[in-house]
N, C-alpha and C positions, 0 to 999 in steps of 0.2 A: 420527523426528526429535523432538527435545524441544520442548516448548511447545505452545500451542494453535494450531490452524489459523486462518488468516486468509483470507477470501474476497476475491479481487482480480479485477476484471473491467472491461471496456470494452464496453458500459455496464453498470455493476453493477446498476442498477435493473431492467433487463430480465433479465439472466442470473440474478440472485439470486432473483427471484420464482419462476422456473421451478425452480431448483435446490432452494429451500427447500420448495416444494410436493412435489417428487419425493422428497426425503429424508424428509419427514414421512409421506408416503403409503406408501413402500416400506421405510423403515428405522425409522420411528417416532421419529426424532430428527434434528436437524441439528447437525453438529459445529461450525458457525459461529455458533450462536445466532442473533441478529438483526443481526450485524455484517457489514459489507461495506465494502471500500475501492474507490472508483471512480477508475479511471485517468484518465478525462476531467476529473474535478474536480481531481485532482492536477496534470494538465497545465495547467489553467486557473490554478491557484495558482502554478505554477513559471514559466509563460511571460508572465503578465500580459495575455494575450489576453482579449477578452471571452468569457464562458462559451460562448456559441453559436458562436463562431469558433474555439474550442479543439478543432479536429477534426484527425484524423490527417494530412491533406495539409499542414496549417499548422504541424505540430510539427517540432522540430529533426530533421533527417535522421539524425543520429548516434544517435538513440534507437531506430532501427529496424535490426534485423539483416536479412540477406538471406534471408528466409523467404517462401515462397509463401503467398498468402492464398487458401485453397481453400474456406472455409466448411465444412470438415470439423471436427467438434468438437475432436478432439485437435490438429489443426494450428492451429486458432484459439487453443486454450489455450496451446500452445507459443509462438505469435506474441505473445500478450498477456503471457505471463510474461517473455519476452525484453524487450518494451517496458518493462514495469514495472521489471525489474532494471536496465535502462539508465537509466531515469529516477531510480531510487533511487541509483545510482552518482553521477549528476550532483548529486543533492540532497545526498548525503553529502560531496561535494567542494566544495560551494558555500559562500559566506560566510553562509548563513542561520544564525541563532543555533542552537546545539546545546543540548539540555537538559543540565544538569550535576547532579552529585550534590548533595544538600543539604549545607550547610555545618555543620549541627548533627548530632550523634549522637542516638540514641533517648532518651538521658537529658537532652537539652537542652544539653549542652556542645558547644563548637565544635571539639573534636578527639576522636580516638578513644581517648584515655587516661582519660577520665572527669574531666579537669581543664580548666578554662578557661585558655587561655594568658595569660601576663602582659601 
């Protein structure tokens, strides 16, 4: 897949600490650098719930696929990735402001032809 990997977890603080140690110890590097995206924090931002109340039982039910919660690492990763993808789909469909491309080109003009429009 193109691009750099992004570490996403619930809770990222717990999972990233172990994963970073493991990668450094056994691989000598971590492909995620020091970056992690926390699903709980994203849920807090999207729902407006107080942070400590942004827990899975209080999140929108349509964010969850019908996957069993087994505490087996691979199953947990699949469950969390489905949760994140469903949240991301809601976020992209929401009225939240979307980033836009800059109005100016690299040469400081406001269109791509190198000229300022009249």
